[in-house]
Legacy VTK file of the C-alpha trace (Angstrom):
# vtk DataFile Version 3.0
C-alpha trace
ASCII
DATASET POLYDATA
POINTS 72 float
-160.299 5.666 -36.405
-159.311 4.344 -33.264
-156.429 1.707 -34.531
-154.289 1.803 -37.642
-151.663 -0.714 -38.650
-149.541 -0.473 -41.809
-147.939 -3.056 -43.559
-145.046 -2.645 -46.191
-144.522 -5.704 -48.363
-146.148 -7.947 -45.705
-144.249 -6.668 -42.764
-145.788 -4.493 -39.800
-144.106 -1.230 -40.171
-146.513 0.625 -38.170
-149.311 1.131 -35.257
-151.323 3.400 -34.033
-154.192 3.594 -31.322
-155.938 6.571 -30.026
-159.062 8.638 -30.671
-160.027 10.112 -33.925
-157.095 8.963 -35.830
-157.359 11.142 -38.891
-153.605 11.378 -40.233
-150.900 9.073 -40.479
-147.664 9.757 -41.686
-145.398 6.928 -43.132
-141.321 7.359 -43.280
-138.633 5.020 -44.299
-140.684 3.839 -47.651
-138.167 1.586 -50.075
-136.374 3.802 -52.510
-135.963 0.995 -54.949
-138.627 -1.139 -57.373
-142.232 -2.077 -56.312
-143.761 -2.263 -52.912
-146.987 -2.611 -51.446
-148.470 -1.162 -48.537
-151.766 -2.221 -46.748
-153.354 -0.686 -44.016
-155.914 -1.933 -41.660
-157.823 0.960 -39.828
-160.488 0.081 -36.877
-163.239 2.258 -36.102
-164.481 2.550 -32.825
-167.634 0.256 -33.150
-165.153 -2.478 -34.401
-165.952 -1.782 -38.354
-162.496 -2.888 -40.086
-161.347 -0.732 -43.379
-158.653 -2.220 -45.396
-156.841 -0.428 -48.082
-154.115 -2.051 -50.066
-151.882 -0.288 -53.130
-148.899 -1.113 -55.135
-146.432 1.715 -55.654
-143.589 1.620 -58.073
-140.670 4.245 -56.931
-138.930 5.876 -60.040
-135.381 6.753 -59.545
-133.635 9.303 -61.378
-131.974 8.429 -64.164
-127.798 9.758 -64.456
-127.405 12.621 -66.399
-126.665 12.203 -70.222
-123.444 13.206 -71.765
-119.849 13.165 -72.776
-117.271 13.040 -69.827
-114.733 15.988 -70.107
-111.317 15.380 -69.150
-109.382 18.401 -68.277
-106.617 19.457 -70.730
-102.751 18.519 -69.324
LINES 1 73
72 0 1 2 3 4 5 6 7 8 9 10 11 12 13 14 15 16 17 18 19 20 21 22 23 24 25 26 27 28 29 30 31 32 33 34 35 36 37 38 39 40 41 42 43 44 45 46 47 48 49 50 51 52 53 54 55 56 57 58 59 60 61 62 63 64 65 66 67 68 69 70 71
């Protein structure tokens, strides 16, 4: 690939251009709910590949238990 564009929830968030792009790191993803990632990659001969995925973020729940008050 010679050109890669990443969209998160429809907003362009990253663009990488160069020769032989084989890896891409995406940082600062949403930390709540669902979000859509679309990656458009272009090869040297102009062929475009599009990948679309929807992810759901799992958040940690609060620990269950009783609140303990110190003795007075």
